[in-house]
KOLGU-4560 file (N, C-alpha, C; in nm, 3 decimals, padded with zeros to 5 digits):
<recs>
<n_xx: -01.263 n_yy: 01.860 n_zz: 05.603 ca_xx: -01.163 ca_yy: 01.773 ca_zz: 05.685 c_xx: -01.270 c_yy: 01.679 c_zz: 05.740 mol: A seq: 1 type: MET>
<n_xx: -01.239 n_yy: 01.552 n_zz: 05.783 ca_xx: -01.292 ca_yy: 01.454 ca_zz: 05.870 c_xx: -01.242 c_yy: 01.512 c_zz: 06.001 mol: A seq: 2 type: ASP>
<n_xx: -01.366 n_yy: 01.540 n_zz: 06.087 ca_xx: -01.349 ca_yy: 01.594 ca_zz: 06.205 c_xx: -01.268 c_yy: 01.480 c_zz: 06.321 mol: A seq: 3 type: HIS>
<n_xx: -01.307 n_yy: 01.349 n_zz: 06.273 ca_xx: -01.255 ca_yy: 01.246 ca_zz: 06.367 c_xx: -01.112 c_yy: 01.251 c_zz: 06.343 mol: A seq: 4 type: SER>
<n_xx: -01.042 n_yy: 01.276 n_zz: 06.229 ca_xx: -00.895 ca_yy: 01.268 ca_zz: 06.211 c_xx: -00.847 c_yy: 01.378 c_zz: 06.276 mol: A seq: 5 type: VAL>
<n_xx: -00.911 n_yy: 01.498 n_zz: 06.263 ca_xx: -00.867 ca_yy: 01.605 ca_zz: 06.335 c_xx: -00.857 c_yy: 01.586 c_zz: 06.474 mol: A seq: 6 type: TYR>
<n_xx: -00.967 n_yy: 01.548 n_zz: 06.556 ca_xx: -00.962 ca_yy: 01.532 ca_zz: 06.700 c_xx: -00.848 c_yy: 01.432 c_zz: 06.742 mol: A seq: 7 type: ARG>
<n_xx: -00.836 n_yy: 01.329 n_zz: 06.655 ca_xx: -00.750 ca_yy: 01.213 ca_zz: 06.681 c_xx: -00.599 c_yy: 01.267 c_zz: 06.663 mol: A seq: 8 type: HIS>
<n_xx: -00.581 n_yy: 01.374 n_zz: 06.566 ca_xx: -00.449 ca_yy: 01.414 ca_zz: 06.549 c_xx: -00.425 c_yy: 01.500 c_zz: 06.680 mol: A seq: 9 type: PHE>
<n_xx: -00.509 n_yy: 01.588 n_zz: 06.707 ca_xx: -00.506 ca_yy: 01.683 ca_zz: 06.799 c_xx: -00.488 c_yy: 01.629 c_zz: 06.950 mol: A seq: 10 type: GLU>
<n_xx: -00.534 n_yy: 01.514 n_zz: 06.972 ca_xx: -00.519 ca_yy: 01.421 ca_zz: 07.082 c_xx: -00.372 c_yy: 01.366 c_zz: 07.084 mol: A seq: 11 type: ARG>
<n_xx: -00.346 n_yy: 01.308 n_zz: 06.961 ca_xx: -00.208 ca_yy: 01.240 ca_zz: 06.932 c_xx: -00.093 c_yy: 01.365 c_zz: 06.955 mol: A seq: 12 type: PHE>
<n_xx: -00.111 n_yy: 01.486 n_zz: 06.929 ca_xx: -00.013 ca_yy: 01.586 ca_zz: 06.966 c_xx: -00.015 c_yy: 01.669 c_zz: 07.065 mol: A seq: 13 type: VAL>
<n_xx: -00.139 n_yy: 01.625 n_zz: 07.178 ca_xx: -00.132 ca_yy: 01.706 ca_zz: 07.274 c_xx: -00.196 c_yy: 01.844 c_zz: 07.247 mol: A seq: 14 type: LYS>
<n_xx: -00.228 n_yy: 01.887 n_zz: 07.112 ca_xx: -00.310 ca_yy: 02.002 ca_zz: 07.092 c_xx: -00.182 c_yy: 02.083 c_zz: 07.040 mol: A seq: 15 type: GLY>
<n_xx: -00.076 n_yy: 02.047 n_zz: 07.029 ca_xx: 00.057 ca_yy: 02.128 ca_zz: 06.974 c_xx: 00.122 c_yy: 02.079 c_zz: 06.858 mol: A seq: 16 type: LYS>
<n_xx: 00.109 n_yy: 02.130 n_zz: 06.744 ca_xx: 00.186 ca_yy: 02.092 ca_zz: 06.620 c_xx: 00.170 c_yy: 02.214 c_zz: 06.526 mol: A seq: 17 type: CYS>
<n_xx: 00.259 n_yy: 02.231 n_zz: 06.459 ca_xx: 00.294 ca_yy: 02.338 ca_zz: 06.357 c_xx: 00.343 c_yy: 02.247 c_zz: 06.223 mol: A seq: 18 type: SER>
<n_xx: 00.346 n_yy: 02.312 n_zz: 06.115 ca_xx: 00.377 ca_yy: 02.242 ca_zz: 05.979 c_xx: 00.540 c_yy: 02.214 c_zz: 05.991 mol: A seq: 19 type: PHE>
<n_xx: 00.588 n_yy: 02.296 n_zz: 06.086 ca_xx: 00.743 ca_yy: 02.267 ca_zz: 06.100 c_xx: 00.769 c_yy: 02.143 c_zz: 06.183 mol: A seq: 20 type: GLY>
<n_xx: 00.673 n_yy: 02.110 n_zz: 06.248 ca_xx: 00.678 ca_yy: 01.982 ca_zz: 06.345 c_xx: 00.624 c_yy: 01.840 c_zz: 06.267 mol: A seq: 21 type: ASP>
<n_xx: 00.569 n_yy: 01.884 n_zz: 06.155 ca_xx: 00.541 ca_yy: 01.752 ca_zz: 06.042 c_xx: 00.657 c_yy: 01.676 c_zz: 06.001 mol: A seq: 22 type: VAL>
<n_xx: 00.690 n_yy: 01.558 n_zz: 06.050 ca_xx: 00.806 ca_yy: 01.489 ca_zz: 05.971 c_xx: 00.732 c_yy: 01.371 c_zz: 05.954 mol: A seq: 23 type: THR>
<n_xx: 00.846 n_yy: 01.277 n_zz: 05.865 ca_xx: 00.802 ca_yy: 01.137 ca_zz: 05.830 c_xx: 00.794 c_yy: 01.060 c_zz: 05.957 mol: A seq: 24 type: ILE>
<n_xx: 00.862 n_yy: 01.096 n_zz: 06.078 ca_xx: 00.862 ca_yy: 01.010 ca_zz: 06.189 c_xx: 00.725 c_yy: 01.047 c_zz: 06.279 mol: A seq: 25 type: GLU>
<n_xx: 00.673 n_yy: 01.181 n_zz: 06.273 ca_xx: 00.547 ca_yy: 01.221 ca_zz: 06.346 c_xx: 00.445 c_yy: 01.142 c_zz: 06.269 mol: A seq: 26 type: LEU>
<n_xx: 00.451 n_yy: 01.124 n_zz: 06.148 ca_xx: 00.342 ca_yy: 01.089 ca_zz: 06.044 c_xx: 00.330 c_yy: 00.905 c_zz: 06.088 mol: A seq: 27 type: CYS>
<n_xx: 00.445 n_yy: 00.869 n_zz: 06.083 ca_xx: 00.464 ca_yy: 00.733 ca_zz: 06.102 c_xx: 00.412 c_yy: 00.698 c_zz: 06.235 mol: A seq: 28 type: ASN>
<n_xx: 00.443 n_yy: 00.769 n_zz: 06.362 ca_xx: 00.371 ca_yy: 00.763 ca_zz: 06.477 c_xx: 00.228 c_yy: 00.770 c_zz: 06.473 mol: A seq: 29 type: LYS>
<n_xx: 00.172 n_yy: 00.893 n_zz: 06.404 ca_xx: 00.030 ca_yy: 00.894 ca_zz: 06.420 c_xx: -00.033 c_yy: 00.761 c_zz: 06.352 mol: A seq: 30 type: PHE>
<n_xx: 00.028 n_yy: 00.722 n_zz: 06.218 ca_xx: -00.020 ca_yy: 00.613 ca_zz: 06.178 c_xx: -00.036 c_yy: 00.471 c_zz: 06.285 mol: A seq: 31 type: ARG>
<n_xx: 00.078 n_yy: 00.458 n_zz: 06.352 ca_xx: 00.069 ca_yy: 00.353 ca_zz: 06.445 c_xx: -00.037 c_yy: 00.378 c_zz: 06.574 mol: A seq: 32 type: GLU>
<n_xx: -00.052 n_yy: 00.531 n_zz: 06.603 ca_xx: -00.153 ca_yy: 00.572 ca_zz: 06.707 c_xx: -00.277 c_yy: 00.501 c_zz: 06.653 mol: A seq: 33 type: TYR>
<n_xx: -00.341 n_yy: 00.575 n_zz: 06.523 ca_xx: -00.449 ca_yy: 00.537 ca_zz: 06.507 c_xx: -00.490 c_yy: 00.373 c_zz: 06.454 mol: A seq: 34 type: ILE>
<n_xx: -00.390 n_yy: 00.296 n_zz: 06.459 ca_xx: -00.397 ca_yy: 00.160 ca_zz: 06.442 c_xx: -00.454 c_yy: 00.095 c_zz: 06.588 mol: A seq: 35 type: LEU>
<n_xx: -00.434 n_yy: 00.181 n_zz: 06.684 ca_xx: -00.466 ca_yy: 00.118 ca_zz: 06.820 c_xx: -00.530 c_yy: 00.227 c_zz: 06.901 mol: A seq: 36 type: SER>
<n_xx: -00.570 n_yy: 00.337 n_zz: 06.875 ca_xx: -00.635 ca_yy: 00.440 ca_zz: 06.960 c_xx: -00.781 c_yy: 00.409 c_zz: 06.990 mol: A seq: 37 type: ALA>
<n_xx: -00.828 n_yy: 00.449 n_zz: 07.084 ca_xx: -00.970 ca_yy: 00.443 ca_zz: 07.118 c_xx: -01.065 c_yy: 00.542 c_zz: 07.052 mol: A seq: 38 type: LYS>
<n_xx: -01.192 n_yy: 00.519 n_zz: 07.026 ca_xx: -01.269 ca_yy: 00.584 ca_zz: 06.943 c_xx: -01.323 c_yy: 00.705 c_zz: 07.028 mol: A seq: 39 type: GLN>
<n_xx: -01.349 n_yy: 00.811 n_zz: 06.964 ca_xx: -01.374 ca_yy: 00.958 ca_zz: 07.012 c_xx: -01.494 c_yy: 00.946 c_zz: 07.107 mol: A seq: 40 type: VAL>
<n_xx: -01.598 n_yy: 00.883 n_zz: 07.039 ca_xx: -01.736 ca_yy: 00.889 ca_zz: 07.082 c_xx: -01.746 c_yy: 00.771 c_zz: 07.176 mol: A seq: 41 type: ARG>
<n_xx: -01.669 n_yy: 00.666 n_zz: 07.160 ca_xx: -01.688 ca_yy: 00.524 ca_zz: 07.255 c_xx: -01.533 c_yy: 00.504 c_zz: 07.307 mol: A seq: 42 type: HIS>
<n_xx: -01.507 n_yy: 00.579 n_zz: 07.420 ca_xx: -01.386 ca_yy: 00.563 ca_zz: 07.443 c_xx: -01.327 c_yy: 00.432 c_zz: 07.502 mol: A seq: 43 type: PRO>
<n_xx: -01.418 n_yy: 00.339 n_zz: 07.513 ca_xx: -01.380 ca_yy: 00.219 ca_zz: 07.552 c_xx: -01.369 c_yy: 00.095 c_zz: 07.453 mol: A seq: 44 type: LYS>
<n_xx: -01.395 n_yy: 00.161 n_zz: 07.339 ca_xx: -01.364 ca_yy: 00.075 ca_zz: 07.204 c_xx: -01.233 c_yy: 00.141 c_zz: 07.117 mol: A seq: 45 type: MET>
<n_xx: -01.190 n_yy: 00.050 n_zz: 07.061 ca_xx: -01.058 ca_yy: 00.075 ca_zz: 06.968 c_xx: -01.130 c_yy: 00.087 c_zz: 06.858 mol: A seq: 46 type: THR>
<n_xx: -01.046 n_yy: 00.198 n_zz: 06.773 ca_xx: -01.097 ca_yy: 00.225 ca_zz: 06.616 c_xx: -01.094 c_yy: 00.085 c_zz: 06.556 mol: A seq: 47 type: ILE>
<n_xx: -01.186 n_yy: 00.074 n_zz: 06.456 ca_xx: -01.153 ca_yy: -00.052 ca_zz: 06.360 c_xx: -01.036 c_yy: -00.012 c_zz: 06.282 mol: A seq: 48 type: THR>
<n_xx: -01.003 n_yy: -00.116 n_zz: 06.204 ca_xx: -00.905 ca_yy: -00.129 ca_zz: 06.119 c_xx: -00.952 c_yy: -00.051 c_zz: 06.006 mol: A seq: 49 type: ARG>
<n_xx: -01.074 n_yy: -00.087 n_zz: 05.956 ca_xx: -01.117 ca_yy: 00.001 ca_zz: 05.825 c_xx: -01.126 c_yy: 00.149 c_zz: 05.845 mol: A seq: 50 type: ASN>
<n_xx: -01.170 n_yy: 00.171 n_zz: 05.986 ca_xx: -01.183 ca_yy: 00.343 ca_zz: 06.003 c_xx: -01.032 c_yy: 00.387 c_zz: 06.005 mol: A seq: 51 type: SER>
<n_xx: -00.918 n_yy: 00.329 n_zz: 06.051 ca_xx: -00.805 ca_yy: 00.365 ca_zz: 06.072 c_xx: -00.742 c_yy: 00.371 c_zz: 05.911 mol: A seq: 52 type: ALA>
<n_xx: -00.812 n_yy: 00.300 n_zz: 05.819 ca_xx: -00.773 ca_yy: 00.319 ca_zz: 05.673 c_xx: -00.818 c_yy: 00.437 c_zz: 05.608 mol: A seq: 53 type: VAL>
<n_xx: -00.940 n_yy: 00.473 n_zz: 05.645 ca_xx: -01.028 ca_yy: 00.603 ca_zz: 05.608 c_xx: -00.944 c_yy: 00.722 c_zz: 05.684 mol: A seq: 54 type: GLY>
<n_xx: -00.894 n_yy: 00.724 n_zz: 05.808 ca_xx: -00.827 ca_yy: 00.835 ca_zz: 05.862 c_xx: -00.680 c_yy: 00.854 c_zz: 05.793 mol: A seq: 55 type: TYR>
<n_xx: -00.631 n_yy: 00.725 n_zz: 05.746 ca_xx: -00.511 ca_yy: 00.753 ca_zz: 05.708 c_xx: -00.513 c_yy: 00.831 c_zz: 05.558 mol: A seq: 56 type: ARG>
<n_xx: -00.614 n_yy: 00.780 n_zz: 05.490 ca_xx: -00.672 ca_yy: 00.829 ca_zz: 05.352 c_xx: -00.687 c_yy: 00.974 c_zz: 05.353 mol: A seq: 57 type: SER>
<n_xx: -00.751 n_yy: 01.009 n_zz: 05.487 ca_xx: -00.757 ca_yy: 01.152 ca_zz: 05.497 c_xx: -00.651 c_yy: 01.232 c_zz: 05.534 mol: A seq: 58 type: THR>
<n_xx: -00.570 n_yy: 01.178 n_zz: 05.590 ca_xx: -00.423 ca_yy: 01.250 ca_zz: 05.639 c_xx: -00.359 c_yy: 01.240 c_zz: 05.511 mol: A seq: 59 type: SER>
<n_xx: -00.338 n_yy: 01.156 n_zz: 05.429 ca_xx: -00.271 ca_yy: 01.136 ca_zz: 05.280 c_xx: -00.314 c_yy: 01.267 c_zz: 05.220 mol: A seq: 60 type: ARG>
<n_xx: -00.452 n_yy: 01.284 n_zz: 05.223 ca_xx: -00.494 ca_yy: 01.418 ca_zz: 05.121 c_xx: -00.450 c_yy: 01.547 c_zz: 05.196 mol: A seq: 61 type: ILE>
<n_xx: -00.467 n_yy: 01.573 n_zz: 05.303 ca_xx: -00.422 ca_yy: 01.675 ca_zz: 05.393 c_xx: -00.255 c_yy: 01.712 c_zz: 05.372 mol: A seq: 62 type: LEU>
<n_xx: -00.172 n_yy: 01.582 n_zz: 05.371 ca_xx: -00.050 ca_yy: 01.611 ca_zz: 05.362 c_xx: -00.018 c_yy: 01.645 c_zz: 05.214 mol: A seq: 63 type: LEU>
<n_xx: -00.078 n_yy: 01.584 n_zz: 05.143 ca_xx: -00.068 ca_yy: 01.640 ca_zz: 04.974 c_xx: -00.094 c_yy: 01.784 c_zz: 04.946 mol: A seq: 64 type: LYS>
<n_xx: -00.227 n_yy: 01.832 n_zz: 05.008 ca_xx: -00.265 ca_yy: 01.973 ca_zz: 05.015 c_xx: -00.147 c_yy: 02.057 c_zz: 05.054 mol: A seq: 65 type: GLU>
<n_xx: -00.085 n_yy: 02.015 n_zz: 05.166 ca_xx: 00.015 ca_yy: 02.089 ca_zz: 05.250 c_xx: 00.134 c_yy: 02.115 c_zz: 05.181 mol: A seq: 66 type: ALA>
<n_xx: 00.164 n_yy: 02.002 n_zz: 05.104 ca_xx: 00.293 ca_yy: 02.010 ca_zz: 05.026 c_xx: 00.286 c_yy: 02.112 c_zz: 04.876 mol: A seq: 67 type: TYR>
<n_xx: 00.150 n_yy: 02.074 n_zz: 04.828 ca_xx: 00.104 ca_yy: 02.166 ca_zz: 04.715 c_xx: 00.120 c_yy: 02.319 c_zz: 04.753 mol: A seq: 68 type: LYS>
<n_xx: 00.086 n_yy: 02.324 n_zz: 04.880 ca_xx: 00.058 ca_yy: 02.477 ca_zz: 04.908 c_xx: 00.210 c_yy: 02.527 c_zz: 04.975 mol: A seq: 69 type: GLU>
<n_xx: 00.294 n_yy: 02.452 n_zz: 04.956 ca_xx: 00.431 ca_yy: 02.450 ca_zz: 05.021 c_xx: 00.439 c_yy: 02.507 c_zz: 05.154 mol: A seq: 70 type: ARG>
<n_xx: 00.374 n_yy: 02.449 n_zz: 05.236 ca_xx: 00.358 ca_yy: 02.438 ca_zz: 05.366 c_xx: 00.456 c_yy: 02.333 c_zz: 05.418 mol: A seq: 71 type: LEU>
<n_xx: 00.466 n_yy: 02.218 n_zz: 05.345 ca_xx: 00.582 ca_yy: 02.115 ca_zz: 05.362 c_xx: 00.689 c_yy: 02.132 c_zz: 05.242 mol: A seq: 72 type: LEU>
<n_xx: 00.799 n_yy: 02.107 n_zz: 05.280 ca_xx: 00.889 ca_yy: 02.097 ca_zz: 05.187 c_xx: 00.914 c_yy: 01.972 c_zz: 05.099 mol: A seq: 73 type: LYS>
<n_xx: 00.838 n_yy: 01.867 n_zz: 05.158 ca_xx: 00.859 ca_yy: 01.744 ca_zz: 05.057 c_xx: 00.712 c_yy: 01.653 c_zz: 05.096 mol: A seq: 74 type: GLU>
<n_xx: 00.675 n_yy: 01.585 n_zz: 04.972 ca_xx: 00.566 ca_yy: 01.521 ca_zz: 04.981 c_xx: 00.574 c_yy: 01.384 c_zz: 05.077 mol: A seq: 75 type: ASN>
<n_xx: 00.554 n_yy: 01.411 n_zz: 05.211 ca_xx: 00.580 ca_yy: 01.308 ca_zz: 05.307 c_xx: 00.506 c_yy: 01.156 c_zz: 05.295 mol: A seq: 76 type: LEU>
<n_xx: 00.395 n_yy: 01.164 n_zz: 05.207 ca_xx: 00.323 ca_yy: 01.043 ca_zz: 05.164 c_xx: 00.409 c_yy: 00.938 c_zz: 05.099 mol: A seq: 77 type: ASN>
<n_xx: 00.510 n_yy: 00.998 n_zz: 05.057 ca_xx: 00.608 ca_yy: 00.878 ca_zz: 04.968 c_xx: 00.693 c_yy: 00.809 c_zz: 05.087 mol: A seq: 78 type: ASP>
<n_xx: 00.664 n_yy: 00.827 n_zz: 05.189 ca_xx: 00.766 ca_yy: 00.762 ca_zz: 05.294 c_xx: 00.692 c_yy: 00.680 c_zz: 05.409 mol: A seq: 79 type: PHE>
<n_xx: 00.546 n_yy: 00.714 n_zz: 05.398 ca_xx: 00.469 ca_yy: 00.648 ca_zz: 05.490 c_xx: 00.372 c_yy: 00.526 c_zz: 05.447 mol: A seq: 80 type: ILE>
<n_xx: 00.390 n_yy: 00.409 n_zz: 05.521 ca_xx: 00.326 ca_yy: 00.314 ca_zz: 05.471 c_xx: 00.169 c_yy: 00.328 c_zz: 05.501 mol: A seq: 81 type: GLU>
<n_xx: 00.099 n_yy: 00.264 n_zz: 05.400 ca_xx: -00.069 ca_yy: 00.268 ca_zz: 05.400 c_xx: -00.114 c_yy: 00.174 c_zz: 05.503 mol: A seq: 82 type: ASP>
<n_xx: -00.218 n_yy: 00.188 n_zz: 05.524 ca_xx: -00.292 ca_yy: 00.074 ca_zz: 05.603 c_xx: -00.402 c_yy: -00.011 c_zz: 05.522 mol: A seq: 83 type: ILE>
<n_xx: -00.370 n_yy: -00.121 n_zz: 05.526 ca_xx: -00.465 ca_yy: -00.217 ca_zz: 05.435 c_xx: -00.591 c_yy: -00.240 c_zz: 05.501 mol: A seq: 84 type: GLU>
<n_xx: -00.716 n_yy: -00.259 n_zz: 05.435 ca_xx: -00.838 ca_yy: -00.287 ca_zz: 05.466 c_xx: -00.828 c_yy: -00.457 c_zz: 05.531 mol: A seq: 85 type: TYR>
<n_xx: -00.919 n_yy: -00.469 n_zz: 05.607 ca_xx: -00.957 ca_yy: -00.608 ca_zz: 05.685 c_xx: -01.026 c_yy: -00.677 c_zz: 05.594 mol: A seq: 86 type: GLU>
</recs>
């Protein structure tokens, strides 16, 4: 897993999230978060849009795997808008 995505998600959920907490709404809010979040290594700089695309791609893979492993009841990716490259 991309450690940057993990760190941003951990920051986003304030360190507390179980699979039961992962919903379409949470995923959409995380999508919005990564579009405006500050970088982990350079906290004065915002994540670039192309980095946000990569983070979204990684989160799609994680959601798909969680669904395959039956940790999620539905494939949430079907309901979350992608982020387009600049």
